[in-house]
N, CA, C and O atoms as CSV, one atom per row, in Angstrom:
chain,resi,resn,atom,element,x,y,z
A,1,MET,N,N,14.631,21.651,-49.448
A,1,MET,CA,C,13.298,21.852,-49.404
A,1,MET,C,C,12.462,20.750,-48.530
A,1,MET,O,O,11.758,19.986,-49.191
A,2,PRO,N,N,12.469,20.612,-47.297
A,2,PRO,CA,C,12.050,19.586,-46.900
A,2,PRO,C,C,10.569,19.485,-46.790
A,2,PRO,O,O,9.912,20.268,-46.105
A,3,GLY,N,N,9.921,18.249,-47.659
A,3,GLY,CA,C,8.223,18.130,-47.996
A,3,GLY,C,C,7.816,18.447,-49.232
A,3,GLY,O,O,6.706,18.270,-49.734
A,4,PHE,N,N,8.988,19.031,-49.794
A,4,PHE,CA,C,9.126,19.202,-51.267
A,4,PHE,C,C,9.490,18.246,-52.422
A,4,PHE,O,O,10.468,17.522,-52.239
A,5,LEU,N,N,8.864,18.163,-53.513
A,5,LEU,CA,C,9.610,16.764,-54.411
A,5,LEU,C,C,9.941,17.395,-55.167
A,5,LEU,O,O,9.798,18.594,-54.931
A,6,PRO,N,N,10.635,16.969,-56.646
A,6,PRO,CA,C,11.243,17.564,-57.974
A,6,PRO,C,C,10.312,16.749,-58.527
A,6,PRO,O,O,10.017,15.586,-58.250
A,7,VAL,N,N,9.729,17.765,-59.632
A,7,VAL,CA,C,9.090,16.751,-60.792
A,7,VAL,C,C,9.627,16.554,-61.777
A,7,VAL,O,O,10.847,16.466,-61.638
A,8,ALA,N,N,9.186,16.409,-62.993
A,8,ALA,CA,C,10.275,16.160,-64.481
A,8,ALA,C,C,10.938,16.756,-64.700
A,8,ALA,O,O,10.541,17.906,-64.891
A,9,PRO,N,N,12.230,16.534,-64.831
A,9,PRO,CA,C,13.377,17.824,-65.185
A,9,PRO,C,C,13.015,18.709,-66.184
A,9,PRO,O,O,12.215,18.357,-67.050
A,10,PRO,N,N,13.656,20.155,-66.170
A,10,PRO,CA,C,13.351,21.079,-66.756
A,10,PRO,C,C,13.751,21.178,-68.212
A,10,PRO,O,O,14.555,20.414,-68.746
A,11,ALA,N,N,13.276,21.942,-68.672
A,11,ALA,CA,C,14.207,21.963,-70.246
A,11,ALA,C,C,15.650,22.102,-70.047
A,11,ALA,O,O,16.183,22.538,-69.027
A,12,GLN,N,N,16.115,21.779,-70.889
A,12,GLN,CA,C,17.890,22.349,-71.388
A,12,GLN,C,C,18.197,23.533,-70.899
A,12,GLN,O,O,17.849,24.440,-71.655
A,13,GLY,N,N,18.795,23.933,-69.777
A,13,GLY,CA,C,19.245,25.191,-69.425
A,13,GLY,C,C,18.602,25.925,-68.421
A,13,GLY,O,O,18.967,26.956,-67.858
A,14,ALA,N,N,17.524,25.203,-68.268
A,14,ALA,CA,C,16.280,25.844,-67.554
A,14,ALA,C,C,16.442,25.991,-66.058
A,14,ALA,O,O,17.616,25.661,-65.895
A,15,SER,N,N,15.928,26.304,-64.827
A,15,SER,CA,C,16.198,26.172,-63.792
A,15,SER,C,C,15.160,24.840,-63.011
A,15,SER,O,O,13.996,24.742,-63.399
A,16,PRO,N,N,15.600,24.028,-62.097
A,16,PRO,CA,C,14.938,23.205,-61.777
A,16,PRO,C,C,13.562,23.891,-61.179
A,16,PRO,O,O,13.556,25.060,-60.794
A,17,TRP,N,N,12.121,22.843,-61.131
A,17,TRP,CA,C,11.469,23.779,-60.097
A,17,TRP,C,C,10.774,22.839,-59.214
A,17,TRP,O,O,10.810,21.613,-59.321
A,18,VAL,N,N,10.094,23.566,-58.270
A,18,VAL,CA,C,9.908,22.276,-57.058
A,18,VAL,C,C,8.113,22.274,-56.821
A,18,VAL,O,O,7.333,23.204,-56.617
A,19,ALA,N,N,7.871,20.573,-56.974
A,19,ALA,CA,C,6.631,21.000,-56.828
A,19,ALA,C,C,5.711,20.956,-55.945
A,19,ALA,O,O,6.401,20.266,-55.194
A,20,GLN,N,N,4.587,21.105,-55.264
A,20,GLN,CA,C,3.948,21.491,-54.618
A,20,GLN,C,C,3.881,20.431,-53.503
A,20,GLN,O,O,4.022,19.227,-53.717
A,21,LYS,N,N,3.632,21.029,-52.178
A,21,LYS,CA,C,4.273,20.269,-50.775
A,21,LYS,C,C,2.588,19.092,-50.776
A,21,LYS,O,O,1.381,19.308,-50.665
A,22,THR,N,N,3.501,17.826,-50.975
A,22,THR,CA,C,2.547,16.952,-50.653
A,22,THR,C,C,1.597,17.089,-49.230
A,22,THR,O,O,1.999,17.891,-48.388
A,23,GLY,N,N,0.360,16.328,-48.956
A,23,GLY,CA,C,0.050,16.143,-47.425
A,23,GLY,C,C,-0.913,17.168,-47.250
A,23,GLY,O,O,-1.456,17.121,-46.147
A,24,ALA,N,N,-1.292,18.081,-48.000
A,24,ALA,CA,C,-1.740,19.693,-47.489
A,24,ALA,C,C,-2.777,19.857,-48.806
A,24,ALA,O,O,-2.515,20.189,-49.962
A,25,ALA,N,N,-4.261,19.437,-48.079
A,25,ALA,CA,C,-5.226,19.618,-49.089
A,25,ALA,C,C,-5.341,20.994,-49.631
A,25,ALA,O,O,-4.746,21.725,-48.840
A,26,LEU,N,N,-5.852,21.719,-50.656
A,26,LEU,CA,C,-5.964,23.057,-51.225
A,26,LEU,C,C,-7.417,23.428,-50.670
A,26,LEU,O,O,-8.188,22.630,-50.137
A,27,ALA,N,N,-7.616,24.607,-50.865
A,27,ALA,CA,C,-9.168,25.429,-50.154
A,27,ALA,C,C,-10.033,24.408,-50.659
A,27,ALA,O,O,-9.755,23.492,-51.433
A,28,PRO,N,N,-11.508,24.796,-49.918
A,28,PRO,CA,C,-12.570,23.899,-50.179
A,28,PRO,C,C,-12.917,23.738,-51.213
A,28,PRO,O,O,-13.460,22.716,-51.631
A,29,SER,N,N,-12.531,25.271,-52.168
A,29,SER,CA,C,-13.357,25.895,-52.985
A,29,SER,C,C,-12.856,25.197,-54.672
A,29,SER,O,O,-13.320,25.329,-55.804
A,30,LEU,N,N,-11.474,24.294,-53.983
A,30,LEU,CA,C,-10.966,23.819,-55.112
A,30,LEU,C,C,-11.178,22.548,-55.196
A,30,LEU,O,O,-10.664,22.025,-56.185
A,31,GLN,N,N,-11.769,21.854,-54.490
A,31,GLN,CA,C,-12.014,20.465,-53.783
A,31,GLN,C,C,-12.841,19.803,-55.352
A,31,GLN,O,O,-13.604,20.523,-55.995
A,32,GLY,N,N,-12.479,18.165,-55.831
A,32,GLY,CA,C,-13.646,17.693,-56.458
A,32,GLY,C,C,-12.807,17.977,-57.762
A,32,GLY,O,O,-12.997,16.903,-58.334
A,33,LYS,N,N,-12.364,18.380,-58.234
A,33,LYS,CA,C,-11.804,18.556,-59.637
A,33,LYS,C,C,-10.210,18.709,-59.395
A,33,LYS,O,O,-9.738,19.122,-58.336
A,34,PRO,N,N,-9.391,18.292,-60.600
A,34,PRO,CA,C,-7.841,18.576,-60.739
A,34,PRO,C,C,-7.836,20.380,-60.671
A,34,PRO,O,O,-8.822,21.100,-60.827
A,35,VAL,N,N,-6.840,20.688,-60.474
A,35,VAL,CA,C,-6.566,22.388,-60.728
A,35,VAL,C,C,-5.576,22.426,-61.518
A,35,VAL,O,O,-4.636,21.645,-61.373
A,36,VAL,N,N,-5.614,23.393,-62.553
A,36,VAL,CA,C,-4.455,23.585,-63.281
A,36,VAL,C,C,-3.839,24.702,-62.724
A,36,VAL,O,O,-4.457,25.351,-61.880
A,37,VAL,N,N,-2.607,25.060,-63.097
A,37,VAL,CA,C,-2.080,26.294,-62.081
A,37,VAL,C,C,-1.173,26.656,-63.413
A,37,VAL,O,O,-0.583,25.732,-63.971
A,38,ASP,N,N,-1.060,28.053,-63.939
A,38,ASP,CA,C,-0.638,28.279,-64.347
A,38,ASP,C,C,0.495,29.524,-64.135
A,38,ASP,O,O,-0.208,30.534,-64.087
A,39,ILE,N,N,1.802,29.907,-63.996
A,39,ILE,CA,C,2.474,30.599,-63.842
A,39,ILE,C,C,2.726,31.712,-64.879
A,39,ILE,O,O,3.597,31.553,-65.735
A,40,TYR,N,N,2.159,32.571,-64.837
A,40,TYR,CA,C,2.599,33.924,-66.167
A,40,TYR,C,C,2.789,35.088,-65.797
A,40,TYR,O,O,2.539,35.746,-64.788
A,41,ALA,N,N,3.510,35.334,-67.242
A,41,ALA,CA,C,3.751,36.982,-66.914
A,41,ALA,C,C,3.746,37.793,-68.454
A,41,ALA,O,O,4.083,37.457,-69.589
A,42,SER,N,N,3.279,38.814,-67.954
A,42,SER,CA,C,2.820,39.306,-69.083
A,42,SER,C,C,4.151,39.527,-70.515
A,42,SER,O,O,4.016,39.405,-71.732
A,43,TRP,N,N,5.457,39.913,-69.611
A,43,TRP,CA,C,6.822,40.222,-70.568
A,43,TRP,C,C,7.191,38.589,-71.434
A,43,TRP,O,O,8.056,38.447,-72.299
A,44,CYS,N,N,6.090,37.296,-70.801
A,44,CYS,CA,C,7.037,36.025,-70.855
A,44,CYS,C,C,6.505,35.792,-72.151
A,44,CYS,O,O,5.367,36.193,-72.397
A,45,PRO,N,N,7.415,34.985,-73.323
A,45,PRO,CA,C,7.266,35.433,-74.298
A,45,PRO,C,C,6.339,33.803,-74.758
A,45,PRO,O,O,5.452,33.704,-75.606
A,46,ALA,N,N,6.946,32.616,-73.825
A,46,ALA,CA,C,6.272,31.597,-73.779
A,46,ALA,C,C,4.878,31.675,-73.515
A,46,ALA,O,O,3.900,31.405,-74.212
A,47,CYS,N,N,5.005,32.121,-72.310
A,47,CYS,CA,C,3.493,32.265,-71.746
A,47,CYS,C,C,2.114,32.801,-72.722
A,47,CYS,O,O,0.957,32.382,-72.741
A,48,ARG,N,N,2.736,33.818,-73.441
A,48,ARG,CA,C,2.168,34.337,-74.946
A,48,ARG,C,C,1.874,32.930,-75.175
A,48,ARG,O,O,0.701,32.605,-74.990
A,49,THR,N,N,2.832,31.875,-75.600
A,49,THR,CA,C,2.465,31.201,-76.659
A,49,THR,C,C,1.537,30.102,-76.132
A,49,THR,O,O,0.662,29.616,-76.848
A,50,ILE,N,N,1.779,29.658,-74.656
A,50,ILE,CA,C,0.450,28.853,-74.517
A,50,ILE,C,C,-0.474,29.007,-73.939
A,50,ILE,O,O,-1.139,28.084,-73.467
A,51,GLU,N,N,-0.858,30.733,-73.788
A,51,GLU,CA,C,-2.207,31.093,-73.304
A,51,GLU,C,C,-3.390,30.629,-74.615
A,51,GLU,O,O,-4.581,30.512,-74.328
A,52,PRO,N,N,-3.023,30.458,-75.655
A,52,PRO,CA,C,-4.433,29.928,-76.627
A,52,PRO,C,C,-4.607,28.721,-76.240
A,52,PRO,O,O,-5.746,28.297,-76.047
A,53,THR,N,N,-3.641,28.045,-76.079
A,53,THR,CA,C,-4.100,26.511,-75.615
A,53,THR,C,C,-4.307,26.038,-74.495
A,53,THR,O,O,-4.814,24.928,-74.337
A,54,LEU,N,N,-3.882,26.950,-73.366
A,54,LEU,CA,C,-4.737,27.412,-71.919
A,54,LEU,C,C,-6.046,27.423,-71.758
A,54,LEU,O,O,-6.756,26.602,-71.178
A,55,ARG,N,N,-6.394,28.629,-72.432
A,55,ARG,CA,C,-7.883,28.976,-72.348
A,55,ARG,C,C,-8.611,28.101,-73.228
A,55,ARG,O,O,-9.571,27.487,-72.762
A,56,SER,N,N,-8.283,27.955,-74.462
A,56,SER,CA,C,-8.900,26.741,-75.067
A,56,SER,C,C,-9.602,25.568,-74.270
A,56,SER,O,O,-10.810,25.349,-74.170
A,57,LEU,N,N,-8.503,24.845,-73.710
A,57,LEU,CA,C,-8.480,24.148,-72.766
A,57,LEU,C,C,-9.459,24.372,-71.483
A,57,LEU,O,O,-10.020,23.455,-70.883
A,58,GLU,N,N,-9.560,25.748,-71.174
A,58,GLU,CA,C,-10.079,26.005,-70.118
A,58,GLU,C,C,-11.692,25.546,-70.435
A,58,GLU,O,O,-12.467,24.894,-69.735
A,59,LYS,N,N,-11.860,26.120,-71.693
A,59,LYS,CA,C,-13.636,26.346,-72.174
A,59,LYS,C,C,-13.767,24.755,-72.439
A,59,LYS,O,O,-14.945,24.400,-72.486
A,60,GLN,N,N,-13.027,23.941,-72.583
A,60,GLN,CA,C,-13.274,22.860,-73.027
A,60,GLN,C,C,-13.658,21.932,-71.707
A,60,GLN,O,O,-14.675,21.239,-71.703
A,61,LYS,N,N,-12.909,21.980,-70.795
A,61,LYS,CA,C,-12.808,21.172,-69.173
A,61,LYS,C,C,-13.532,22.113,-68.080
A,61,LYS,O,O,-13.349,22.131,-66.863
A,62,ALA,N,N,-14.458,22.936,-68.915
A,62,ALA,CA,C,-15.287,23.947,-68.017
A,62,ALA,C,C,-16.114,22.776,-66.868
A,62,ALA,O,O,-16.622,21.824,-67.459
A,63,GLY,N,N,-16.237,22.774,-65.734
A,63,GLY,CA,C,-16.721,21.924,-64.863
A,63,GLY,C,C,-16.014,20.497,-64.590
A,63,GLY,O,O,-16.697,19.667,-63.991
A,64,LYS,N,N,-15.202,20.277,-64.830
A,64,LYS,CA,C,-14.095,18.986,-65.449
A,64,LYS,C,C,-13.026,19.520,-64.265
A,64,LYS,O,O,-12.612,18.842,-63.325
A,65,ALA,N,N,-12.714,20.837,-64.548
A,65,ALA,CA,C,-10.979,20.948,-63.394
A,65,ALA,C,C,-11.310,22.498,-63.463
A,65,ALA,O,O,-12.180,23.139,-64.052
A,66,THR,N,N,-10.167,22.869,-62.546
A,66,THR,CA,C,-10.782,24.231,-62.399
A,66,THR,C,C,-9.194,25.435,-62.457
A,66,THR,O,O,-8.607,25.422,-61.375
A,67,PHE,N,N,-8.803,25.989,-63.090
A,67,PHE,CA,C,-7.406,26.806,-63.920
A,67,PHE,C,C,-7.599,28.098,-62.809
A,67,PHE,O,O,-8.537,28.809,-62.449
A,68,VAL,N,N,-6.469,27.999,-62.557
A,68,VAL,CA,C,-5.897,29.329,-61.253
A,68,VAL,C,C,-4.724,29.583,-62.197
A,68,VAL,O,O,-4.101,28.645,-62.695
A,69,ARG,N,N,-4.402,30.987,-62.459
A,69,ARG,CA,C,-3.169,31.855,-63.161
A,69,ARG,C,C,-3.389,32.526,-61.939
A,69,ARG,O,O,-4.340,32.945,-61.279
A,70,PHE,N,N,-1.681,32.452,-61.859
A,70,PHE,CA,C,-0.792,33.305,-60.705
A,70,PHE,C,C,0.100,34.158,-61.844
A,70,PHE,O,O,0.923,33.537,-62.517
A,71,ASP,N,N,-0.130,35.926,-62.084
A,71,ASP,CA,C,-0.102,36.177,-62.450
A,71,ASP,C,C,1.688,37.353,-61.711
A,71,ASP,O,O,1.641,38.232,-60.850
A,72,VAL,N,N,2.640,36.983,-62.282
A,72,VAL,CA,C,3.909,37.078,-61.998
A,72,VAL,C,C,4.478,38.673,-62.665
A,72,VAL,O,O,5.651,39.031,-62.559
A,73,SER,N,N,3.729,39.249,-63.139
A,73,SER,CA,C,4.184,40.054,-64.309
A,73,SER,C,C,4.631,41.364,-63.897
A,73,SER,O,O,4.996,42.098,-64.816
A,74,ASP,N,N,4.702,41.967,-62.354
A,74,ASP,CA,C,5.424,42.850,-61.664
A,74,ASP,C,C,4.903,42.954,-60.075
A,74,ASP,O,O,3.920,42.343,-59.658
A,75,ALA,N,N,5.698,43.793,-59.308
A,75,ALA,CA,C,5.476,43.708,-57.940
A,75,ALA,C,C,3.902,43.308,-57.486
A,75,ALA,O,O,3.486,42.385,-56.786
A,76,ALA,N,N,3.205,44.406,-58.187
A,76,ALA,CA,C,2.119,44.860,-57.221
A,76,ALA,C,C,0.806,43.589,-57.880
A,76,ALA,O,O,-0.343,43.532,-57.442
A,77,LYS,N,N,1.396,42.644,-59.042
A,77,LYS,CA,C,0.820,41.830,-59.861
A,77,LYS,C,C,0.893,40.305,-58.740
A,77,LYS,O,O,-0.042,39.569,-58.426
A,78,LEU,N,N,2.203,40.227,-58.377
A,78,LEU,CA,C,2.852,39.052,-57.758
A,78,LEU,C,C,2.467,39.044,-55.981
A,78,LEU,O,O,2.547,38.082,-55.217
A,79,LYS,N,N,2.085,40.291,-55.708
A,79,LYS,CA,C,1.713,40.362,-54.124
A,79,LYS,C,C,0.247,39.939,-54.083
A,79,LYS,O,O,-0.025,39.082,-53.244
A,80,ALA,N,N,-0.998,40.520,-55.051
A,80,ALA,CA,C,-2.405,40.016,-55.201
A,80,ALA,C,C,-2.027,38.408,-55.395
A,80,ALA,O,O,-2.417,37.487,-54.678
A,81,SER,N,N,-1.198,38.324,-56.508
A,81,SER,CA,C,-1.041,36.624,-56.411
A,81,SER,C,C,-0.438,35.717,-55.423
A,81,SER,O,O,-0.472,34.492,-55.542
A,82,ARG,N,N,0.057,36.277,-54.545
A,82,ARG,CA,C,0.648,35.830,-53.558
A,82,ARG,C,C,-0.449,35.363,-52.380
A,82,ARG,O,O,-0.528,34.251,-51.858
A,83,GLU,N,N,-1.221,36.474,-52.135
A,83,GLU,CA,C,-2.625,36.554,-51.442
A,83,GLU,C,C,-3.266,35.390,-51.685
A,83,GLU,O,O,-3.334,34.448,-50.895
A,84,ARG,N,N,-3.891,35.456,-53.116
A,84,ARG,CA,C,-4.927,34.566,-53.605
A,84,ARG,C,C,-4.018,33.276,-53.353
A,84,ARG,O,O,-4.648,32.566,-52.570
A,85,ALA,N,N,-2.747,32.647,-53.700
A,85,ALA,CA,C,-2.478,31.415,-53.361
A,85,ALA,C,C,-2.299,31.023,-51.842
A,85,ALA,O,O,-2.401,29.840,-51.519
A,86,ARG,N,N,-2.088,31.804,-51.095
A,86,ARG,CA,C,-2.081,31.533,-49.817
A,86,ARG,C,C,-3.721,31.212,-49.397
A,86,ARG,O,O,-4.101,30.245,-48.737
A,87,ALA,N,N,-4.393,32.065,-49.846
A,87,ALA,CA,C,-6.014,31.842,-49.177
A,87,ALA,C,C,-6.639,30.445,-50.047
A,87,ALA,O,O,-7.511,29.711,-49.581
A,88,LEU,N,N,-5.872,30.228,-51.652
A,88,LEU,CA,C,-5.927,29.021,-51.886
A,88,LEU,C,C,-5.630,27.611,-51.349
A,88,LEU,O,O,-6.288,26.576,-51.452
A,89,GLY,N,N,-4.456,27.858,-50.750
A,89,GLY,CA,C,-3.400,26.456,-50.161
A,89,GLY,C,C,-2.098,26.322,-51.472
A,89,GLY,O,O,-1.134,25.558,-51.502
A,90,LEU,N,N,-2.374,27.002,-52.118
A,90,LEU,CA,C,-1.038,27.373,-53.156
A,90,LEU,C,C,0.147,27.931,-52.584
A,90,LEU,O,O,1.081,27.562,-53.295
A,91,GLY,N,N,0.585,28.679,-51.594
A,91,GLY,CA,C,1.258,29.582,-51.618
A,91,GLY,C,C,2.821,29.296,-51.678
A,91,GLY,O,O,3.706,29.936,-52.246
A,92,PRO,N,N,2.903,27.839,-50.723
A,92,PRO,CA,C,4.127,27.102,-50.888
A,92,PRO,C,C,4.854,27.201,-52.721
A,92,PRO,O,O,5.944,27.568,-53.161
A,93,PHE,N,N,3.648,26.690,-53.333
A,93,PHE,CA,C,4.169,26.324,-54.737
A,93,PHE,C,C,4.101,27.550,-55.394
A,93,PHE,O,O,5.065,27.784,-56.122
A,94,LEU,N,N,3.169,28.454,-55.334
A,94,LEU,CA,C,4.205,29.826,-55.649
A,94,LEU,C,C,5.379,30.323,-55.286
A,94,LEU,O,O,6.036,30.704,-56.254
A,95,GLU,N,N,5.801,30.437,-54.437
A,95,GLU,CA,C,6.766,31.128,-53.591
A,95,GLU,C,C,7.987,29.945,-54.255
A,95,GLU,O,O,9.140,30.376,-54.229
A,96,ALA,N,N,7.807,28.560,-54.817
A,96,ALA,CA,C,9.123,28.162,-54.934
A,96,ALA,C,C,9.088,27.983,-56.504
A,96,ALA,O,O,9.944,27.326,-57.095
A,97,ASN,N,N,8.044,28.609,-57.129
A,97,ASN,CA,C,7.904,28.350,-58.627
A,97,ASN,C,C,7.500,30.026,-58.745
A,97,ASN,O,O,6.639,29.960,-59.623
A,98,ARG,N,N,7.591,31.260,-58.442
A,98,ARG,CA,C,7.580,31.895,-59.099
A,98,ARG,C,C,8.357,32.648,-59.637
A,98,ARG,O,O,8.070,33.831,-59.820
A,99,SER,N,N,9.320,32.202,-59.944
A,99,SER,CA,C,10.521,32.945,-61.045
A,99,SER,C,C,10.325,31.922,-62.463
A,99,SER,O,O,10.960,32.137,-63.495
A,100,GLN,N,N,9.221,30.655,-62.297
A,100,GLN,CA,C,9.715,29.889,-63.462
A,100,GLN,C,C,8.332,30.181,-64.247
A,100,GLN,O,O,7.368,29.434,-64.075
A,101,THR,N,N,8.269,31.307,-65.124
A,101,THR,CA,C,6.745,31.615,-66.100
A,101,THR,C,C,6.711,30.272,-66.990
A,101,THR,O,O,7.498,29.327,-67.047
A,102,SER,N,N,5.762,30.485,-67.517
A,102,SER,CA,C,5.248,29.259,-68.493
A,102,SER,C,C,5.162,27.799,-67.996
A,102,SER,O,O,5.137,26.837,-68.763
A,103,LEU,N,N,5.130,27.734,-66.996
A,103,LEU,CA,C,5.155,26.739,-65.732
A,103,LEU,C,C,3.691,26.259,-65.541
A,103,LEU,O,O,2.996,27.249,-65.313
A,104,VAL,N,N,2.967,25.131,-65.547
A,104,VAL,CA,C,1.919,24.813,-65.609
A,104,VAL,C,C,2.029,23.486,-64.998
A,104,VAL,O,O,2.884,22.634,-65.241
A,105,ALA,N,N,0.882,23.410,-64.033
A,105,ALA,CA,C,0.901,21.853,-63.048
A,105,ALA,C,C,-0.327,21.581,-62.754
A,105,ALA,O,O,-1.163,22.465,-62.568
A,106,VAL,N,N,-0.538,20.521,-62.689
A,106,VAL,CA,C,-1.867,19.892,-62.783
A,106,VAL,C,C,-1.974,19.339,-60.914
A,106,VAL,O,O,-1.212,18.449,-60.536
A,107,ILE,N,N,-2.753,19.841,-60.142
A,107,ILE,CA,C,-2.543,19.212,-58.774
A,107,ILE,C,C,-4.092,18.694,-58.129
A,107,ILE,O,O,-5.200,19.189,-58.338
A,108,ASN,N,N,-3.701,17.468,-57.244
A,108,ASN,CA,C,-4.609,17.082,-57.457
A,108,ASN,C,C,-4.637,17.957,-55.737
A,108,ASN,O,O,-3.673,18.194,-55.009
A,109,PRO,N,N,-6.291,18.311,-55.483
A,109,PRO,CA,C,-6.460,19.141,-54.741
A,109,PRO,C,C,-7.021,18.381,-52.971
A,109,PRO,O,O,-7.362,18.893,-51.905
A,110,ALA,N,N,-6.908,17.392,-53.315
A,110,ALA,CA,C,-7.260,16.271,-52.196
A,110,ALA,C,C,-6.312,16.402,-51.173
A,110,ALA,O,O,-6.566,16.556,-49.979
A,111,THR,N,N,-4.734,16.303,-51.922
A,111,THR,CA,C,-3.914,15.803,-51.349
A,111,THR,C,C,-2.757,17.156,-51.398
A,111,THR,O,O,-1.787,17.398,-50.679
A,112,GLY,N,N,-3.227,17.745,-52.351
A,112,GLY,CA,C,-2.235,18.817,-52.699
A,112,GLY,C,C,-0.907,18.815,-53.852
A,112,GLY,O,O,-0.267,19.634,-54.512
A,113,ALA,N,N,-0.948,17.659,-53.670
A,113,ALA,CA,C,0.347,16.607,-54.759
A,113,ALA,C,C,0.152,17.347,-56.276
A,113,ALA,O,O,-0.942,17.459,-56.830
A,114,THR,N,N,1.260,17.760,-56.752
A,114,THR,CA,C,1.501,18.050,-58.212
A,114,THR,C,C,1.307,16.500,-58.724
A,114,THR,O,O,1.744,15.608,-57.997
A,115,VAL,N,N,0.611,16.140,-60.053
A,115,VAL,CA,C,0.438,14.981,-60.489
A,115,VAL,C,C,1.220,15.052,-61.750
A,115,VAL,O,O,1.705,13.968,-62.074
A,116,GLN,N,N,1.516,16.239,-62.696
A,116,GLN,CA,C,2.191,16.332,-63.869
A,116,GLN,C,C,2.127,18.021,-63.932
A,116,GLN,O,O,1.157,18.751,-63.731
A,117,THR,N,N,3.795,18.441,-64.356
A,117,THR,CA,C,4.481,19.718,-64.790
A,117,THR,C,C,4.511,19.844,-66.033
A,117,THR,O,O,4.649,18.843,-66.736
A,118,PHE,N,N,4.378,21.191,-66.621
A,118,PHE,CA,C,4.880,21.267,-67.751
A,118,PHE,C,C,5.298,22.827,-68.185
A,118,PHE,O,O,4.700,23.855,-67.868
A,119,ARG,N,N,6.343,22.717,-68.897
A,119,ARG,CA,C,7.197,24.050,-68.732
A,119,ARG,C,C,7.104,24.365,-70.432
A,119,ARG,O,O,7.836,23.807,-71.249
A,120,ALA,N,N,6.026,25.397,-70.789
A,120,ALA,CA,C,6.343,26.259,-72.343
A,120,ALA,C,C,5.627,24.981,-73.059
A,120,ALA,O,O,6.200,24.482,-74.028
A,121,SER,N,N,4.356,24.424,-72.596
A,121,SER,CA,C,3.950,23.445,-73.341
A,121,SER,C,C,2.469,23.776,-74.246
A,121,SER,O,O,1.455,24.062,-73.610
A,122,THR,N,N,2.433,23.703,-75.953
A,122,THR,CA,C,1.465,23.807,-76.255
A,122,THR,C,C,0.438,22.629,-76.940
A,122,THR,O,O,-0.233,22.738,-77.967
A,123,ASP,N,N,0.535,21.606,-76.128
A,123,ASP,CA,C,-0.125,20.021,-76.716
A,123,ASP,C,C,-1.088,19.959,-75.421
A,123,ASP,O,O,-0.771,19.681,-74.264
A,124,ALA,N,N,-2.292,20.281,-75.920
A,124,ALA,CA,C,-3.564,20.328,-75.694
A,124,ALA,C,C,-3.734,18.934,-75.051
A,124,ALA,O,O,-4.211,18.766,-73.929
A,125,SER,N,N,-3.268,17.880,-75.928
A,125,SER,CA,C,-3.409,15.868,-75.565
A,125,SER,C,C,-3.025,15.805,-74.335
A,125,SER,O,O,-3.638,15.253,-73.421
A,126,ALA,N,N,-1.662,16.552,-74.246
A,126,ALA,CA,C,-1.046,15.915,-72.793
A,126,ALA,C,C,-1.424,16.644,-71.471
A,126,ALA,O,O,-1.144,16.159,-70.375
A,127,TYR,N,N,-2.169,18.004,-71.641
A,127,TYR,CA,C,-2.799,18.633,-70.633
A,127,TYR,C,C,-3.825,17.584,-70.231
A,127,TYR,O,O,-4.045,17.073,-69.133
A,128,SER,N,N,-4.198,17.464,-71.014
A,128,SER,CA,C,-5.745,16.541,-71.246
A,128,SER,C,C,-5.863,15.142,-70.349
A,128,SER,O,O,-6.742,14.727,-69.594
A,129,ALA,N,N,-4.317,14.497,-70.859
A,129,ALA,CA,C,-4.226,13.603,-70.492
A,129,ALA,C,C,-3.682,13.381,-68.591
A,129,ALA,O,O,-3.591,12.381,-67.879
A,130,ALA,N,N,-3.433,14.825,-68.352
A,130,ALA,CA,C,-3.072,14.868,-66.633
A,130,ALA,C,C,-4.022,15.016,-66.226
A,130,ALA,O,O,-4.430,14.166,-65.435
A,131,ILE,N,N,-4.748,16.006,-66.508
A,131,ILE,CA,C,-6.338,16.083,-66.279
A,131,ILE,C,C,-6.796,14.970,-65.916
A,131,ILE,O,O,-6.898,14.557,-64.761
A,132,LYS,N,N,-7.103,14.420,-66.939
A,132,LYS,CA,C,-7.675,12.499,-66.559
A,132,LYS,C,C,-7.202,12.048,-65.811
A,132,LYS,O,O,-7.939,11.612,-64.926
A,133,LYS,N,N,-6.010,11.884,-65.679
A,133,LYS,CA,C,-5.143,11.319,-64.470
A,133,LYS,C,C,-5.451,11.702,-63.332
A,133,LYS,O,O,-5.693,10.707,-62.649
A,134,THR,N,N,-5.591,12.785,-62.667
A,134,THR,CA,C,-5.453,13.528,-61.891
A,134,THR,C,C,-7.337,13.389,-61.484
A,134,THR,O,O,-7.709,13.130,-60.340
A,135,GLN,N,N,-8.307,13.613,-62.631
A,135,GLN,CA,C,-9.738,12.806,-61.910
A,135,GLN,C,C,-9.818,11.671,-61.406
A,135,GLN,O,O,-10.479,11.565,-60.373
A,136,SER,N,N,-9.127,10.397,-62.020
A,136,SER,CA,C,-9.099,9.356,-61.638
A,136,SER,C,C,-8.351,9.248,-60.242
A,136,SER,O,O,-8.885,8.439,-59.483
A,137,LEU,N,N,-7.426,9.777,-59.830
A,137,LEU,CA,C,-6.813,9.680,-58.382
A,137,LEU,C,C,-7.529,10.909,-57.172
A,137,LEU,O,O,-6.868,11.461,-56.292
A,138,ILE,N,N,-8.870,11.099,-57.404
A,138,ILE,CA,C,-9.712,12.148,-56.692
A,138,ILE,C,C,-10.719,11.320,-56.477
A,138,ILE,O,O,-11.559,10.961,-57.302
A,139,LYS,N,N,-10.607,10.936,-55.059
A,139,LYS,CA,C,-11.930,9.919,-54.585
A,139,LYS,C,C,-13.076,10.906,-54.597
A,139,LYS,O,O,-13.035,12.084,-54.245
A,140,PRO,N,N,-14.445,9.993,-55.218
A,140,PRO,CA,C,-15.874,11.154,-55.342
A,140,PRO,C,C,-16.156,11.008,-53.771
A,140,PRO,O,O,-17.087,11.623,-53.251
């Protein structure tokens, strides 16, 4: 796909995922803080495993990062997530990654570029490091 860049290789046996299109700023409501995007499904065991880590991180990073969850559990939730993603400037990202449950991406809202992507990771310090790196890239 033109304009999309692959990120870190997926875990062995997993499908590759596509990063957020670069050069497209996200919605004004997302500007100023790193955006942590979670592709979630209620039927996904890995999603349930990482959920406590992400919720704890969301509390720790309140005011310092924006957390967005796209629920792809069923057709109705995917439809709602697609509408929300389009409104936030994350439509191409969701469409490219909607089948990649337990994927978490840290995105620079000013450029729309994915800074780091994780798959089924419970490593809170790695998420924190990616958020910190993204904060350093955002111009005040």
